[in-house]
N, C-alpha and C positions, 0 to 999 in steps of 0.2 A: 796642398797638394803640389803645387808648384815645385816646393824644396824637395818631396821625394822623387816627382819625376826626375829632376833634375840629377841626382843621385843613381838613379837604376838606370838613364841614360850613360852615365860614366864622366857625367861632368862633377868637376870638383866645387866643394862649397867656401874650402879653407884654405887658402894656400894652393899647390900646383897641384899636392897629392891625393887621389880619391881615398878616402877613407870614410867609412860610419863612423868612426870615433869623434869626425869635426863635430857632431853636435853637442859635445861636451863645451870644445873651447871655442864656439861660435857664440854660445850663449850661454846664458846663468843658468837659465831654467831650461830641465831636457825638455827636448821635443819630438813629441813620438814620432815614429816614421809612419807616411801615410801612402797605402799601398795605391798603386793606380787601380781606378776600376776597367775590367774589359769584358763586357756583358758577353757570356755566351749560353744560349738557349740550351739546356738540358734536357730531354726529351725522353720520355718511357717509350716502349712498346704501344699501349694502350692508348697514347696520344698526349697525355698528362706533359704540361710544361711547366718549368722553372726557368729562372732566369739565374744565374752564377757569376757574378760582376768578379769574382777572384779565381774564378777554375785555371786562370792563366798561371799559376803559379804552380802547378804541377806541370814536375820533371822528373821521367822515370829513369831519365841519365842523372841525374841530379849533379848537372854540369852547367846548366842556364846562366849566364853571370849575370840577368837581372833578378833572377828568383836567387842567388844568391847573395847576392847585393843587397836586397831586402832582408834576407836573413841574417844575413852579419849586420845591418843597423838595427833590426830587433835586436840581437847581443849586445850593441855597443848602448842602445838607451836602455837595456833590462840593467847593464852597470853602474850606470847614472842613477838610475831609480833604487838602485839596490847598494847604494855606498853608504848611506846613514846607518843601513843596519849588517854592513859588513865587520864592525869589531864585533858585533853580537855572534854572526856568523862564526869568526873565527874562534871567540871562545866557546861555540858550543861543537866546532868540529873536535877541538882540542879537550872538550870532555868524552866525546863520543870516543875517539880512538883512544884516550887514557883508561876508557874501561877495558880494552881489547888486551888479551894476555898475546903479545906480538910475536912469539915464539910459542905460538900453540899447534898441537897435534891433532890428530882424530884418535878413535878408539879404534885401535887394530882389530883384523877380522881376518879368519884364518879361510883359505882356499885353496885347494890341490897343493897344500904343504906347504904354502906360504903365507906371511900374516903381511898384510896390506894395509897402509895409512897413507894420509898424507900428513905435509906439515910444514909450518911457516918458519922462516927465521925472521929477525928484527929488523924492521924496518922494509921489509920487503912486499911487494904487493901480492903476488902472485904464488900458490901452492907449490910442494916440490913432491912427488907423486913417487912410494918408495915400496920395499918390501923386504922381509929377512925370512931366508929359510929356517922351517922346522921351529925355530924360538925368535923373541924377540931379542935375544941373547946373540944372536947370529950377526953376521956383519950385513951392514947396509947396502941394499943394493936400490941406486936411485932409476925410475924410469921415465920421469920426465920432470925436468927442472924448470919448469914455467916462467920463470923470471930470466932466465938466458935465453927461453925460446922468443919472449915480450920483448926483449931490449930490440929499442930505436923504434918501436910500431906504438903509433896512436891509440890503439885495439888490439888486443888480443883475446882469446879464449877457449881451452880444451872444451869441447861439447860431449867428450865422451872417448875412454880407454879401454882395449881390450887384450889379454894375453892369451896367447895359443892354448891350446890343450896339454902340451908338451913343456910349456911353461919357459918356451924359449924365444919368443918372438910378442914383440908389441906393436901395434896398433892402434892410431887415435884420429880424430877429427879435429881441426882447429879453425876456428873463424878469423880473419882479421880485420874486419868491419863491421862488425854486428848486423852482420845482414841474415845470419844463419846460414847460409850456402858456407859448406865445411869442404873442405878438401882433406883427404885421407892421406895418411903418410903410415910408416912401419918402418920398423928397425930391429934389429939381432941384441937382446939384451945385453947377454956375455960382454959382447964389445961395444958395444954402440952404434955398430954400423948402421948407417941411412943407407935403407935401400931405392933406388931409383925408381921405385913404382909411385906416383902419385894420382891421385882419383881427386877429379873436382867435380863442385857441384850436386855433391854426397846430401844427404841427413845425418846428423851425427849419429843416428842409429846402426850398428856391424856387429859383426860376428867373426870368429874365425873358423872353418869346416874342423872336420876331425881330421884331413890331413895335413894340418898344422901349415898350408902351403893357400889355402881359399881362403878368399876374405870375402864374406857378404854383406852387400851392402844395399841401401835404399837410394837411387837418384830422384833429385829433384827436377821437375818442369824448368827451365832458365828464367821463364815469365812470369808466370803466376807462383812458382816456388814451391807446389805442391809437390808429396812424396807421389811418385807413376810408377816406377819399376824399381823391381828386387834383380840384383848384377851379382855375380860372382866373378871375382878378379883370381887370377894366378898369379902369383908372386912371380918374377920374370918376365912378364911376357906382358905385350901393347897391351893399355887400357881400352881400345879400339876393340881387342878380342875378348872383350869381356863378354861372358854368359848370360842372357837376357831369362830369369825364372820365371818373373812374374810381372804381368803388365796390367794396372788398375785403369780401367776405363771410365769408371766416375768420378767425377770431379767433384761428389762431396766426399768423399773418402778420403780419411788419412791413412797411413800406411807404416808400420814398423815389421821389426823383423825380432827373433829371440830365440832361444833354448827352453826346452820345460826344466820343470825344477829337477827332472831325471835325467838332463842331458841327454837323453836318448832320441829327443824330437827336435826338428827346426823348424820352426812355424812362423808362417807372415800372416799377421792380423791387420783388418781393414777396418775401419770406424767411422761410420758419419755421428749424429747428432741422435740420429735415433735406430741406428743399425748396426751390425757390426757383422764379420765373419771370420773364421779360420781356419784356414789349412797347414797341414803338418806334412812332413816327409822325416825319415829315418837320417838322423846325425851320420851314422855308418854309412849308410851308401844310398846318399840323394839321391832319388829319382821321382816317383809319381807324388805329388801331395794327395794328400785327406782330406775333407773337408768337413771339420768338427760338425757345424750345421750351415745349412744355405741359408745365406742372406735374407731375412725377412723386414720388412718398415715394422718399425717398432717394437724389434728384440733387440737386445743387447747382451752379450755375452763374454767370458772369458772363461779360457779352460787351461788346466796345467796336469801335468801328469807327474806319478808317481807311483812305483811299486805295482807296478799292471793295471793301473786305474787310472781315468780322468774326472777330475775334478770341476766341475763347472757353476760358476756364479752367473748366474740367469736370470733376467728380470722377465721372461716369458711368464703370461699372467701372474706376475708378482712385480709393482711397479717399485718397491722397496727391495728386489731380489731376493733369491732364494739360491739355495746350493744342490746341484746336482750330481750323480754318480753314471759316468759312461765306462763300461767294460771297453778293453783293447780290442779293437780292430768294428767297433760296433759304428763306422764312420754314417756322419748325415741321418742319422737315425734318433733324434729327441725324441721320440714317442717310447723309446728304450730306455730313456733317462730315468733313473730311480730319485728319489728326492731323500736327502740329507740332512738339509735347514730347511725347514718349511717357512713360508713368507709371513712376516708382521706387519701391520701395518702401522706399527710406532718406533722400530728397530730399522732403519737403513743398512745392510751389509755393503762394506767398502771394499774389502778386501780380505783374500782366503789365501794363508801362506802354509805351504806343503811342511810336515815334517814326517820323519819314519815311525813315530811312536804319538804322535797328536798334531791338530790343525790350529791354527790362529788365527781367527777371525776379527777383522776390522769394523768395526762397527761405530753406526752413530745413535745415539738415545736422547731426546730432548736437547736436542742441538750439542750435543758432546762428543766426541770421540775415545771412544773404550777398546777393550781387546776384549775377548770371548778366547776361552784355551779349551777345546775340545779334545777327550781322550775316549777311546771306546771302552764301551760299558763302563763309565763314570758319569758323574753329574759334571753339568758345566760351571767354569769358574770364569770368575771376571777381576781382570786385575782393577785393583780398587783405588782411590785420590780422597785425600780430604779436603779438595779446593772446590769450591763452588762452581766454578767456572776453568777450565784447563782442557789439554787435547794432547792424547796420547796415541802412538802410532807403532806398529811393526818395525822397528830398524834393519838392519842389513845382519842377514842368516842364511850366509851361501851353505851352509852345509847341514843336508838334509837328518842327515844321521844324529845332530845333536840334540840333548837332552835341554840345553837351555835356550830358553827365548829370551833374543834383545830387544827390547824397545825402547821408545823415546817419551820423553814427558815434559811437557812446559804449562806456562801460564801464564798470565799479563803482568806478574811479578815475580815468577820463579823461571831463572834461565833454564835452559835446555839441561836435561839430565839424561845420561843412558843408562838406563838399568840393564841385567839379566836375573832373569829367574827360572829356576830347575824345575821342570813340571811335577818330579817326583818326590821331590823334599819341600818342595815351598821355599827354598832360600832363596833370596833376592839379594844381589850386588851391586853396588854402583858404581858401576865402571868409570866415570867422567861426570863433573858438573860443568856446563860452559863458564870457565872463569870470568867473572867480572870484576876487575881492579878500581882502583881509586876507593873512593870511601861507601861504594855500594852495598845496601845490606836489603835483602827483600824483605825484613821484620820492617823498614820504615815505609812497607805501601800496603794497600786494600786492592782485592779484587771482590766485584760484588755480581750476581745474576740480578736482571731486571726483565720483568714482561711487560710489553707497552700494549694497549690495544691498537689497532690502526683503525683506520674512518671506518674498512667493513668490518669489524669484528676481530680480526684475526689478531692474535697474539702473538710478537714478534719479540723473540730474543734478544738480549742487548747483554753485552760484555764491557763491564766498568771496571776501572783502575784508577786509584789516587794516591797521594800522599798522604800518611797518617796526621790527624789533625785536621784534616778537611772538614768544613762544614757547609751543610747545605743550605746558606743561605739566597742562595740567589744572583751572587755576586762573582763567582769565578768563571774564569774563561774555560772552555769545553774545546776541543777537537776530537769531532765525530769522522769515522770512517767506517767504509763499505764499499762491497765489490758485486754481488747481486745477477750473476750473469754464469752462462756456461755449468749450472749446476757445481759451480767452484764454490767452496766454504770459506769464511774469514774466520778460521780459527782462530780464540784467544791465546796466542804465542807470546813470548816474551821479544822484545824490541830493546835493542843495546840503547836507543836513540830517548826510548823515552822518558828514561829518569830524570832525565837532564828538563824534560817538558813537567813531567809530575812533580818536579823536585820547585819550578818556578809556578806552581798552583792550576798548572792546567790538568782538568780533567781526561782523560781519555777514554774513550767507547767505542765500540765495535757494534756496529747495528746489523743484527743478524736477518737482512731483508731478503724477500722471495727473490727468487732467480738463481740463489744456491741451492744447495743441498742439507744446509743445517737439519730441518725438519722433514728430511726424507724424500724422496724422486717429486712427490706433489708439489713440495714447496718449490722446486725448480719450473716443474709446468705451470703453475703460479704466477710466475715471472719471466714468461718469454712469449714469444710471438704475439697474441692478440692479449695477453696478461701482462705485457711489459709493463705498462703501467702503472703496477702495484709495487714495482721496485721504486720507482720516485717517490711515490705516497708514503710507502712503508717509510722511507728515508725521515722525510719531512715531517711524518706524525711522531717519529721517535725523537726527534730533534725538539717539536712541540713537547711533548711530553717530558722530557729531560730537564728542559728550561722549567716546565709547571713545578716538575716536583724539586727543584731548585738546585739543582747540580750546577746550572750557569745561569750567569746574566745573559736576558736576552739581545743584547749589541755587544755579546764577546762569544760568538758561535764560532768554530771554523767546522769545514768540511773538507776532506780528501780524498780522494780516488783516483786509480790509474787505470788506462786502457779502458775497457768496459766500463771499469770504476769511473773511467774519465768522462763516457758519455751519461751516465750517473750524476757527476758533478753539473754537467751541461744542461742536462734535462730539469735540475733542481733549479738550477741558478736562472734559468725561463718561469718555472713554478713558481717557486717562493724566493726571489732574492731578496726581501727583507728578513727572513731569518737566517742570515747568516753576513756575518760581520766581513770573511774572507774565507775564499776557494783556493784550494790546492789541485789540480787538475792535471794530471801527468800522463804523458802519449795518451793524450785521452783520442776515444772514437766519435769524433763528434760531426762528418757528415756521412749520416748512417744510408738515406737514401741514394744518393748519388754512388757512393762507393759499392751499396751492395746491386745496383743496374752494371755493374761494370765487373765482368767474369775472370777480365784479365789483370784484377787486383789479388794479390795473393790472399787468401782465405775465404774470399766473396762466395765463390760455390761451396764451399765447406759449410756454412754458416747459415743457408736459405731456413734451415727445419730450427734455427736460434732464433732471428730474425722475422723472417719470411719474407717471400722474393717480390719486390716491390715490381718486378715484371704482371704481377697480377694485381689488379685495381686494388682490392680488399686493404692487402698489404701494403701496398703505396700509401695510400690513405693514414692507413694508422702509423704506419712507421712515420709518416711526416708530421702527424701528431706531437712528437716528442724527440725528433733529430735536431740538436742543439744549433745547427748552423742554420735552420730551416726555422728556427721557430723565436732567433733573435729577433728584439725591436727595439724601439726608441723609448728607453726607460733608464729605471736607474738600476745598476748590479753591484755584487758584494765586489772588493777589492780581490785580485785573481792572480795566482803561480800559473803559469800555464807550461808546461816542459815538452820538448821530443827531439828525438833523434833523426840525423838527418838521413841515416840509414836504416830505420826501422822499418821491418818486413811483416811486419804486423797490424800497426797503425800507420800508414803514409804519413811522412811528415807534413804532406799538404793540407790535412784536413786540419792540426791545430793553428799550422799558418792560416787557411783561409776564416777558421774562424775567429782568430785574433782580429784579421784586417778589419772583419765585417764589423764583429762586437766593437773596435775604436772607433769606427763610424757612426755606430748607432747610440750607443750608451750617452744616456745624460747627466752623468755623475761626475765626480772628478778622483773617485776611487783608482789608484793606480792598477793597472793591468801590465805584468811582467809576461814577456815570451822569454825562454831561456831554451837556446837551440844548441844541442850536440852537436856540432860537424862533423865529428871522427866516430858516433855509436849508434847503435841501434834501440831496439824496444827496451833493453835492459839498460840502458845508461853506462858509461864509461866502464874501462874494466879494469882490472883489480879492486882488492879490497879496500883500499883507503879513498879511492876515487870517488865512491857511491855516498861515505860518510860527508865529502865537500857538498856534493850535491845537496843531501837532504839538511846538510846544516845551511845550505843559503835558503832554500824555500821555508824552512823552521823557523828560522831567523826573520824574514821577512812575515811569517804568522804571527810572531811574537809579538814582534813592531803593530802589526795591524790591530792585535787584540788588546794595546795595551800592557803589555807586560813588561816590568822595570827588566832590565839586562843582568 
């Protein structure tokens, strides 16, 4: 305690300079930072009280010197703990980036007479966005050279970019600290002339008006970061004169803007966890906005327009969604919608993409994503796959008149492929397979699908991959991943880092636990609010079954999750610590009750229907049962790697900081607890394509070391 108090007060321990790095030079053995306790009572509106001794670590300005000193001390301690795994970290990083084709490019797509694509140059972190007029043989026009734009910055990201309808102007949204508060800029493409217009405090979502001078955008609240207002900026005018088009008064809704497939309408969409509403106006003459269907609780819908009709994916009296049709001008009359695709108890409709001659429907069946092609007066067709566990989805298809459907396909062992299929002839063309360099061959790996009985009898799908030659003899190390929140499904996709794990004998498994939507909307409903405990117990039950079947040694199991998946890690660590040797918990949402009691924190009000509102006693009591920070106690825990970003706008840095501080004080084991803080990044980690592999190499090296995997 005294040592940390000296550091946070600014008193040096080594020599004359204050530095957290003095831990290493002062002692042969690393000494963990000890955060000072400053007890604070957190009171709920219904009177319930909790003591939070580390509440002081919260600083919304991210400038408090005492807080920053603690984070720097944790990073210095992490450097010491990870020194022994540094050679393996470097080796993994070289393997990861060695598989990357550094001068790679995306598959070009045609829009308004131009072929658009992005490409990388060897050794550079950021993509170049470019286009060619008419054909790929035409001269290249560089729209955004993000390497030049990012020069001299610790963090840089282009969140979105849009070309005006006349193809002359480019607007983009850039973020320079990872907070996801974007600045909008624009330029003339032909000359590269940067316009003086600068819009700050915006979401990445934007579009050009038909007049090629009006930029529609979404403005964020500066405190909560909620998307609150749609505005229109006229190029060449002060941003203070921007026209307010729409204001969303309900803080439980997110907001976005876009054009319909026909490009005839500009639409504003708002959505909460359980409700949505869409209002549209003519793009050629913006004025009155018409509501597709007024918002109602427990009604989510998405509407698109093409060839004089509206096609609507809706969950009204259809938990897994159905598809309806609305005629032109039938505003806010859902009773007049006609059914195109009925509801199914076993198939979840994910998306609907409209073409002139057909419709592509993204579906989820038995936990796997597939594509259905629908044509008038013809039987439905499904795009086929030869693997037991895979995922496919509709790719970029900007031209509604095309007879070619472009889609993506991948599995745990198959790098992403981009195909297009002709809906008239059935001809299929492989446009690109993600290049994986080095000695990688998909033939060296096996993927399979298992079903595990949860403790309540529910069958949980599990996707597994390993290197050929693996034997289920109960001796292997296992990495089990899951997310399990927001209805977000963890699809079995290829990851360029995983061959390095499987080549070292690690079995990789994705547990498709409740809280996602792998098995339909009910799968989500059974893993949220008062059913949230199912997510944790599903994960634990999958682990125990995989060990029982010989996929892993009981003392060589690793678990991994991030964001809401970090909540999963925290909950599982409290409930079943003995089942795991090591856990990787990245940007973890671990202080559930305190965060959800504070509506000023970004995302809180949007998520009452996900976690519950703890201002109500029943939700407070239930959330308290699994909130990782609140359930920490004096007992043994697995080795842990906890990561966060100082500028995180989704899970504020102080949640994992407080969690680590309390865990250090309470845990009774000698297992290492690493806390890595990205001081220049937010929720997604550092920017640049190579930086993220440096981060993953660090925590995977730590994991492999803990699992006893030889370098």
